[in-house]
C-alpha positions in Angstrom: 16.1 36.8 88.2 12.6 37.3 86.9 13.6 40.1 84.7 16.5 38.3 83.2 14.5 35.0 82.7 11.6 36.8 81.0 13.0 37.1 77.5 14.1 33.4 77.6 10.6 32.4 78.4 9.1 34.4 75.7 11.6 32.9 73.3 10.6 29.3 74.3 6.9 30.1 73.9 7.5 31.7 70.5 9.6 28.6 69.3 6.9 26.2 70.6 4.2 28.1 68.8 6.2 27.9 65.5 6.7 24.1 66.1 3.1 23.6 66.7 2.1 25.4 63.6 4.5 23.3 61.5 3.1 20.1 63.0 -0.3 21.2 62.3 0.5 22.2 58.7 2.3 18.9 58.1 -0.5 16.9 59.4 -2.9 19.0 57.3 -0.8 18.0 54.3 -0.9 14.3 55.3 -4.4 14.1 56.5 -6.4 15.5 53.6 -10.0 16.7 54.1 -11.1 16.5 50.4 -10.2 14.5 47.3 -8.9 17.6 45.7 -6.6 18.0 48.5 -5.6 14.4 48.2 -4.9 14.7 44.4 -2.7 17.7 45.2 -0.9 15.8 47.8 -0.4 12.9 45.4 1.2 15.4 42.9 3.5 16.7 45.6 4.8 13.3 46.1 4.9 12.5 42.5 7.0 15.6 41.6 8.6 16.4 44.9 6.7 19.7 45.3 6.3 21.8 48.5 9.3 20.2 50.2 7.9 16.7 49.8 10.3 13.9 49.1 9.4 12.1 45.9 7.5 8.8 46.6 5.8 7.7 43.4 4.3 4.6 45.1 2.6 6.7 47.8 1.3 9.0 45.2 -0.3 6.2 43.3 -1.9 4.9 46.5 -3.3 8.4 47.2 -4.7 8.7 43.6 -6.3 5.5 43.8 -8.3 6.6 47.0 -9.1 9.9 45.3 -10.3 8.3 42.1 -13.3 6.8 44.0 -15.0 10.3 44.1 -13.0 12.4 41.9 -12.4 11.4 38.2 -9.6 13.9 37.8 -7.4 11.5 39.8 -7.6 9.1 36.9 -5.8 11.6 34.6 -2.7 11.4 36.9 -3.0 7.8 37.6 -3.0 7.2 33.8 0.2 9.3 33.6 1.6 7.0 36.2 0.8 3.8 34.4 1.9 5.2 31.0 5.3 6.3 32.3 5.9 3.7 35.0 5.7 6.0 38.0 5.2 4.0 41.2 3.7 1.2 39.1 4.9 -1.1 36.3 4.5 0.6 32.8 1.1 -0.5 31.4 -0.3 1.2 28.4 -3.7 -0.6 28.5 -4.4 0.5 32.1 -3.1 3.9 31.3 -5.7 4.1 28.5 -8.6 3.0 30.8 -7.5 5.6 33.3 -7.5 8.4 30.7 -11.0 7.3 29.6 -12.2 7.3 33.1 -10.8 10.8 33.8 -12.9 12.5 31.0 -16.1 14.2 32.4 -18.1 17.3 31.5 -15.9 19.5 33.6 -12.9 19.9 31.5 -10.3 21.1 34.0 -6.6 21.1 33.4 -6.1 17.4 34.5 -9.1 16.2 32.4 -7.8 18.1 29.3 -4.4 16.5 29.9 -6.0 13.1 30.0 -7.7 13.9 26.7 -4.4 15.0 25.1 -2.7 11.7 26.2 -5.6 9.5 25.1 -5.5 11.4 21.7 -1.8 10.6 21.5 -2.4 6.8 22.3 -5.3 6.7 19.7 -3.1 8.4 17.1 0.1 6.4 17.4 -1.0 3.4 19.4 1.2 1.4 21.9 1.2 -2.2 22.9 -2.4 -3.2 23.7 -3.8 0.1 22.7 -5.6 0.2 19.3 -4.9 3.0 16.9 -8.0 4.9 16.0 -7.1 8.1 14.0 -10.8 9.2 13.5 -11.2 9.3 17.3 -7.8 10.7 17.7 -8.9 13.7 15.6 -12.1 14.1 17.7 -10.0 14.1 20.9 -7.5 16.7 19.5 -10.3 19.0 18.7 -11.3 18.9 22.4 -7.7 19.6 23.3 -7.6 22.7 20.9 -10.9 23.9 22.2 -9.4 23.8 25.7 -6.6 26.1 24.6 -3.6 26.7 26.9 -5.6 25.2 29.8 -5.0 21.8 28.0 -1.3 22.1 28.4 -1.1 23.9 31.8 -0.7 20.7 33.8 2.0 19.1 31.7 3.8 22.5 31.1 4.1 23.1 34.8 5.5 19.6 35.3 8.0 19.9 32.5 9.2 23.6 33.3 9.0 23.6 37.1 9.4 20.0 38.1 11.7 19.0 35.4 9.7 15.9 34.9 11.4 13.9 32.1 8.2 12.2 31.0 6.4 15.7 31.0 9.2 17.2 29.0 8.6 14.4 26.4 4.9 15.1 26.4 5.4 18.8 26.0 7.7 18.1 23.0 4.9 16.2 21.4 2.7 19.2 21.4 5.2 21.1 19.4 6.0 18.2 17.2 2.4 17.7 16.1 1.5 21.4 16.1 -1.2 20.9 18.8 -2.0 24.1 20.8 1.3 25.5 19.8 2.4 26.2 16.2 4.5 23.3 14.9 8.1 24.0 15.9 10.7 21.3 15.1 13.4 23.0 17.1 11.4 23.6 20.2 10.1 19.9 20.1 13.8 18.7 19.7 14.9 20.8 22.7 12.2 19.3 24.9 13.0 15.7 23.7 16.7 16.3 24.4 15.9 17.4 28.0 13.8 14.4 28.5 16.4 12.0 27.0 19.3 13.4 28.9 17.5 12.6 32.1 17.3 8.9 31.0 13.6 8.8 30.0 13.3 6.0 27.4 10.5 7.7 25.4 12.5 10.8 25.2 15.5 8.9 24.1 13.5 7.0 21.4 12.1 10.1 20.0 15.4 11.8 20.0 16.8 9.0 17.9 13.9 9.6 15.5 15.0 13.3 15.3 18.6 12.6 14.5 17.5 9.9 12.0 15.1 12.2 10.2 16.9 15.6 10.7 13.8 16.8 12.6 14.9 20.0 14.5 18.5 18.9 14.2 21.1 18.2 11.7 20.7 14.6 10.5 23.1 12.2 12.2 22.2 8.5 11.5 25.0 7.2 13.9 23.6 9.5 16.7 20.2 8.2 15.9 21.2 4.6 16.4 22.9 5.5 19.8 19.8 7.0 21.2 17.6 4.1 19.9 19.8 1.6 21.5 19.7 3.5 24.9 15.9 3.5 24.7 15.9 -0.1 23.5 17.9 -1.1 26.6 15.2 0.1 28.6 12.5 -1.9 26.7 11.1 1.0 24.7 9.3 -1.0 21.9 9.3 1.8 19.3 12.9 2.2 19.7 13.4 -1.6 19.3 11.3 -1.4 16.1 13.3 1.5 14.9 16.6 -0.5 15.3 15.1 -3.1 13.1 14.1 -0.5 10.5 17.7 1.0 10.6 19.2 -2.4 10.0 16.7 -3.1 7.2 17.7 0.1 5.3 21.2 0.5 6.4 20.6 3.8 8.5 23.5 4.4 10.8 24.5 0.8 10.6 25.6 -1.8 7.8 22.5 -3.1 6.3 21.6 -6.5 7.6 18.1 -7.8 7.0 18.6 -10.8 9.5 19.4 -8.3 12.2 16.4 -6.3 11.1 14.1 -9.4 11.6 15.6 -10.1 15.0 14.7 -6.6 16.2 11.3 -6.6 14.6 10.6 -9.8 16.3 11.5 -8.6 19.7 9.2 -5.6 19.4 6.4 -7.6 17.7 6.4 -10.2 20.5 6.0 -7.2 23.0 2.9 -6.2 21.0 4.3 -3.2 19.0 2.1 -2.8 16.0 4.6 -1.3 13.6 7.0 -4.2 14.2 4.3 -6.8 13.7 3.4 -5.1 10.3 7.0 -5.1 9.3 7.7 -8.6 10.4 4.6 -9.5 8.2 6.1 -8.1 5.1 9.5 -9.8 5.8 7.7 -13.1 5.9 5.6 -12.2 2.8 8.7 -11.3 0.7 11.4 -13.4 2.4 13.4 -10.6 3.7 15.8 -11.8 6.2 13.7 -14.9 6.9 12.4 -17.8 4.9 9.2 -16.8 2.9 6.1 -17.8 4.7 2.8 -16.4 3.8 0.9 -17.9 6.7 3.3 -16.3 9.1 3.0 -12.9 7.1 -0.8 -12.9 7.4 -0.6 -13.9 11.0 1.6 -10.8 11.9 -0.4 -8.5 9.6 -3.6 -9.5 11.4 -2.0 -8.9 15.0 -1.1 -5.5 13.8 -4.3 -4.8 12.0 -6.3 -5.8 15.2 -4.4 -3.0 16.9 -5.8 -0.6 14.2 -2.5 0.0 12.5 -3.6 1.3 9.0 -0.8 -0.2 7.0 -1.3 -3.6 8.4 -5.2 -3.4 7.7 -4.2 -2.5 4.1 -1.7 -5.3 3.9 -4.2 -7.9 5.4 -6.9 -6.7 2.9 -4.3 -7.3 0.1 -3.7 -10.8 1.5 -7.5 -11.7 1.5 -7.9 -10.2 -2.0 -5.2 -12.4 -3.4 -5.2 -15.4 -1.1 -1.8 -14.7 0.4 -1.5 -16.9 3.5 -5.3 -16.8 4.0 -8.2 -18.2 2.1 -9.0 -15.8 -0.8 -11.9 -13.6 0.3 -12.7 -10.7 -1.6 -15.4 -9.5 0.9 -13.0 -9.7 3.9 -10.4 -7.7 1.7 -12.9 -4.8 1.3 -13.7 -4.8 5.1 -10.0 -4.4 5.9 -9.3 -1.8 3.2 -12.4 0.1 4.6 -11.0 0.1 8.1 -7.6 1.5 6.9 -9.3 4.0 4.4 -11.4 5.6 7.0 -8.4 6.3 9.1 -7.0 8.1 6.0 -4.5 5.6 4.6 -4.1 6.6 1.0 -3.2 3.3 -0.5 -6.1 1.6 1.2 -8.5 4.3 -0.1 -7.0 3.6 -3.7 -7.5 -0.2 -3.2 -11.1 0.2 -1.9 -11.8 2.5 -4.9 -10.6 -0.3 -7.3 -12.8 -2.8 -5.5 -15.8 -0.5 -6.1 -14.7 0.1 -9.7 -14.5 -3.6 -10.5 -17.1 -5.1 -8.2 -14.5 -6.9 -6.1 -16.0 -8.2 -2.8 -18.7 -5.5 -3.1 -21.3 -4.4 -5.4 -19.9 -2.4 -8.3 -20.3 1.3 -7.8 -18.3 3.7 -10.0 -19.3 6.7 -8.2 -18.1 5.4 -5.0 -14.9 4.3 -6.8 -14.4 7.9 -7.9 -14.9 9.1 -4.3 -12.3 7.0 -2.9 -9.7 7.7 -5.8 -10.3 11.4 -5.1 -9.7 11.0 -1.4 -6.5 9.1 -2.1 -5.4 11.6 -4.6 -5.8 14.3 -1.9 -3.2 12.5 0.1 -1.0 12.5 -2.9 -1.1 8.8 -3.6 0.3 8.3 -7.2 -1.5 5.1 -7.8 -4.9 7.1 -7.4 -3.6 9.8 -9.8 -3.3 7.1 -12.5 -6.6 5.4 -11.5 -8.4 8.8 -11.5 -7.0 9.5 -14.9 -8.3 6.2 -16.2 -11.8 7.1 -14.9 -11.7 10.4 -16.8 -10.5 8.7 -20.0 -13.1 6.0 -19.9 -16.1 7.7 -18.2 -16.0 5.5 -15.0 -18.1 7.2 -12.4 -17.6 10.5 -14.2 -18.1 12.1 -17.6 -15.4 11.4 -20.1 -12.8 14.1 -20.0 -9.7 13.2 -21.9 -7.7 16.4 -21.1 -8.4 15.8 -17.5 -7.3 12.3 -17.9 -3.9 13.3 -19.3 -3.5 15.8 -16.3 -3.8 13.0 -13.8 -1.7 10.6 -15.9 1.0 13.4 -16.1 0.8 14.1 -12.4 1.4 10.3 -11.7 4.1 9.8 -14.5 6.0 12.8 -13.1 6.3 10.7 -9.9 7.9 7.9 -12.1 4.8 5.7 -11.8 5.4 3.1 -14.5 1.8 2.3 -15.4 1.0 6.0 -15.6 3.9 6.6 -18.0 2.6 3.8 -20.2 -0.9 5.3 -20.3 0.6 8.8 -21.1 2.6 7.2 -23.9 -0.7 5.7 -25.4 -2.4 9.1 -25.1 0.4 10.7 -27.2 0.5 7.9 -29.6 -3.3 8.0 -30.3 -3.9 11.7 -29.6 -6.1 11.2 -26.6 -6.6 14.4 -24.7 -3.4 15.8 -26.2 -2.1 16.4 -29.5 -0.7 13.2 -31.3 3.0 13.0 -30.9 4.8 9.8 -31.6 8.2 11.0 -30.3 6.5 11.8 -26.9 4.7 8.5 -27.0 8.0 6.5 -27.4 9.7 8.7 -24.8 7.0 7.7 -22.1 7.1 4.1 -23.3 10.7 4.1 -22.7 10.5 5.6 -19.2 8.0 3.0 -18.2 9.9 0.2 -20.0 13.2 1.1 -18.2 11.4 0.6 -14.9 10.5 -3.0 -16.0 6.8 -2.5 -17.0 6.3 -5.4 -19.4 3.5 -3.7 -21.4 5.5 -0.8 -21.9 8.5 -2.9 -23.1 6.3 -4.5 -25.6 5.0 -1.3 -26.7 8.4 0.2 -27.1 9.4 -2.9 -29.1 6.6 -2.3 -31.4 7.7 1.3 -31.9 11.1 0.1 -33.0 9.6 -2.6 -35.3 7.4 -0.1 -36.9 9.6 3.1 -36.6 6.9 5.0 -34.4 8.7 8.1 -32.8 12.0 6.3 -33.1 14.5 5.2 -35.9 13.1 1.8 -37.0 15.3 -1.0 -35.6 14.4 -4.6 -35.8 17.3 -5.6 -33.3 16.0 -3.0 -30.7 12.5 -4.4 -31.2 13.6 -7.9 -30.5 15.5 -6.7 -27.5 12.4 -5.1 -25.8 10.1 -8.0 -26.9 12.6 -10.2 -25.2 12.5 -8.1 -21.9 8.7 -8.2 -21.8 8.5 -11.9 -22.9 10.6 -12.9 -20.0 8.2 -11.4 -17.7 5.5 -13.6 -19.2 3.9 -11.0 -21.3 1.8 -12.9 -23.8 1.8 -10.2 -26.6 5.5 -9.7 -26.3 6.0 -13.6 -26.4 4.0 -13.7 -29.6 6.0 -10.9 -31.1 9.3 -12.4 -30.1 8.1 -15.6 -31.6 7.2 -13.7 -34.9 10.8 -12.2 -34.8 12.4 -15.7 -34.6 10.1 -17.1 -37.2 11.0 -14.3 -39.8 14.5 -13.4 -38.6 13.6 -9.9 -37.5 16.4 -8.5 -35.3 17.6 -12.0 -34.4 18.8 -14.9 -36.3 15.9 -16.9 -37.9 15.2 -19.9 -35.7 11.8 -21.8 -36.0 12.3 -23.8 -32.9 12.6 -20.7 -30.8 9.7 -19.3 -32.6 7.7 -22.2 -31.6 9.0 -22.0 -28.0 7.6 -18.5 -27.6 4.4 -19.0 -29.4 3.8 -22.0 -27.2 4.3 -19.9 -24.0 1.9 -17.3 -25.2 -0.6 -19.9 -26.4 -0.7 -21.3 -22.9 -1.9 -17.9 -21.7 -4.8 -18.4 -24.2 -3.4 -15.6 -26.5 -5.4 -15.9 -29.7 -2.7 -14.6 -32.2 -0.1 -17.0 -30.7 -2.5 -19.9 -30.8 -2.9 -19.2 -34.6 0.7 -18.8 -35.2 1.5 -22.1 -33.2 -1.1 -23.8 -35.1 0.5 -22.8 -38.5 3.8 -24.3 -37.3 2.1 -27.4 -36.2 0.1 -27.8 -39.4 3.2 -27.5 -41.6 5.7 -29.0 -39.3 8.0 -25.9 -39.0 10.1 -25.9 -36.0 8.0 -28.7 -34.5 6.8 -32.2 -35.4 3.6 -31.9 -37.6 0.4 -32.5 -35.7 -2.7 -31.5 -37.8 -5.2 -32.5 -34.9 -3.4 -30.2 -32.4 -3.1 -27.4 -35.0 -7.0 -27.7 -35.6 -7.5 -27.5 -31.9 -5.5 -24.3 -31.5 -7.2 -22.8 -34.7 -10.5 -23.5 -33.1 -9.6 -22.0 -29.7 -8.3 -18.8 -31.3 -11.2 -18.6 -33.7 -13.7 -18.7 -30.8 -11.7 -15.8 -29.3 -12.5 -13.8 -32.5 -9.1 -13.9 -34.0 -9.9 -13.4 -37.7 -6.8 -15.1 -39.2 -7.5 -18.2 -37.1 -11.2 -18.2 -38.3 -10.0 -18.4 -41.8 -7.5 -21.1 -41.1 -10.1 -23.0 -39.1 -12.6 -22.7 -42.1 -9.7 -24.0 -44.4 -9.3 -27.0 -41.9 -13.0 -27.9 -42.2 -13.1 -27.4 -46.0 -10.0 -29.6 -46.6 -10.4 -32.0 -43.7 -7.0 -31.0 -42.0 -7.1 -32.4 -38.5 -10.8 -32.9 -38.7 -13.5 -34.6 -40.8 -14.4 -32.3 -44.0 -17.6 -30.2 -43.0 -18.4 -27.6 -45.7 -21.2 -26.3 -43.7 -18.9 -25.3 -40.8 -16.3 -24.1 -43.2 -18.9 -21.9 -44.8 -19.8 -20.5 -41.2 -16.1 -19.7 -40.4 -15.3 -18.1 -43.7 -18.4 -16.0 -43.3 -17.4 -14.9 -39.9 -14.0 -14.0 -40.9 -15.2 -12.2 -44.1 -17.7 -10.2 -42.0 -14.6 -9.0 -39.9 -12.8 -7.8 -43.3 -10.8 -10.8 -44.2 -10.6 -10.6 -48.0 -9.2 -14.1 -48.4 -12.2 -15.5 -46.5 -14.6 -13.6 -48.8 -13.2 -15.2 -51.9 -13.0 -18.7 -50.3 -16.7 -18.4 -49.1 -17.8 -17.4 -52.6 -16.1 -20.6 -53.9 -17.9 -22.7 -51.4 -21.2 -21.2 -52.2 -20.6 -22.1 -55.9 -19.9 -25.7 -54.8 -22.8 -26.0 -52.5 -25.6 -24.0 -54.4 -24.8 -23.7 -58.1 -23.6 -27.2 -59.2 -26.1 -30.0 -60.0 -24.5 -33.3 -58.5 -26.5 -35.1 -61.2 -24.8 -33.4 -64.3 -21.3 -33.0 -63.0 -18.9 -35.1 -61.1 -19.0 -34.4 -57.2 -17.7 -30.9 -56.8 -16.1 -31.7 -53.6 -13.8 -34.2 -55.5 -12.9 -31.4 -58.1 -9.5 -29.6 -57.8 -9.2 -25.8 -57.8 -8.0 -26.0 -61.4 -11.1 -28.0 -62.5 -13.2 -25.2 -60.9 -11.4 -22.6 -62.7 -11.5 -24.4 -66.2 -15.2 -25.0 -65.8 -15.8 -21.3 -65.1 -17.2 -21.7 -61.6 -14.6 -19.5 -59.9 -12.6 -16.6 -61.1 -9.2 -15.6 -59.9 -7.1 -16.8 -57.0 -7.5 -16.0 -53.2 -5.1 -13.6 -51.4 -2.7 -14.9 -48.7 -4.3 -15.1 -45.3 -3.5 -12.3 -42.8 
């Protein structure tokens, strides 16, 4: 019996020992002896490693305990809050955890926390402010950490098949951080994440299909993934649906639907959506125009660090759109965006420095910001830099360099640059004079609706500069510009109607356009309008109003108006006779080259200085014929310009 029972007893002892070892090992796993062990155990529960069942809530509890003495625990805790593992999704708390995880010993978990904080600073999320300068600094630490920076997330993505980690790994390839930028690999990781139902993965996969990033462009597929992500409350996807409706990407264009989706995302704190909702209110896109609401949404977005919103809010303050006009405030917002590398804000800041808007004028500083904006390819800055070189603003005059920058901007179809290039060719500035090239660039700008170019092209047709002379085409382009309230064009169009150039002569219409330009304080128009009022052409005669317009134009140094004002004073047209003032204004006009004024001034001097009032009748009462017959004046004056 003993011999037969011995093997059985040995087997029982063997099995008992194995069971005891397993119990000890399991207890060792569940009763950690250090915070490092506690973190490992939390990761096992988080990812289901080492035979553990997934239990995200327990993982979070363990991480919170470990965080009291081990900062690395905050890195994983931040991950849980960012992606909603065991807790509700909370970007702000995630941010705080990632910050708390950073310490001098850059282990794998710490470097992972730095990489996620860099992401949040770069792209922002509800409650987390964008700061691209800080993002760059954090990314430099990630790069310095090398492969160690991605070890934690790579293991979770590849071995644990964690959908959130797969998304994060895709971002590394997307941004070219640690790895060489690879759209295809990024797309593959995003797809793995999305197919597991991760809303962040679904949202970015929609972006890939919408932009053709790592996959053939498919706008309908983009919308499908956006909708899947939006159904889970992903605010970036909700914003992108609005964007698709605004531009008709993968759906029929519907600006009202766009506003609806922007509003949903904006009210949840998405900075991109808040900015988009702002410009919808500013321009009345899908919603009634409301500048106060526009500035409100811009500010909410700007306070979250979104550069576009900061630039837009700066523009609102500069121009009093929905807020009190405040040039200094506009500069501050432009600076915030410019420092983050926003090209348009850099240009606008340069413009403020150039013109002393909200800040002390500093042309050198203006040039600096224009150059920064140019480096980012901003076509407005190309044009502004050209202007600086042409006019010596913050730099020595260099007309050839000016033409280079004008050309660069014009090649991108920037209408003001096309206009400037046309002037350069017309006047031989930095380039050989070429009237045909001038008219070509004027036309390109004019066809884009630039009013100054339209007026310039009209003048080319009126005078036959680089084009076949055509009064009809001249009048056409003057009309296009005049309708945009361009004062020069309104004056030129008035002249066409007054003289029947390219249009049927119509003094009433001439007066209409002269009056519009006069109301903009355009001196030539005021002079022309005054002539019509003085002579009752196309309007009821009004000598007093005519005198007033001559005076206003003359004070603006319009030579013809100075002659006509002097004539009024001499003859008492709309004012009392005043030969002294007549003399002054004839003299000013004569000094400016008016031959008619020179002759009239000579006659007045004869009246005032050479005649004895005791020997002859009052000279002021003598007619011009009397003066001629008495030999006091010779010849007749030329017609006024």
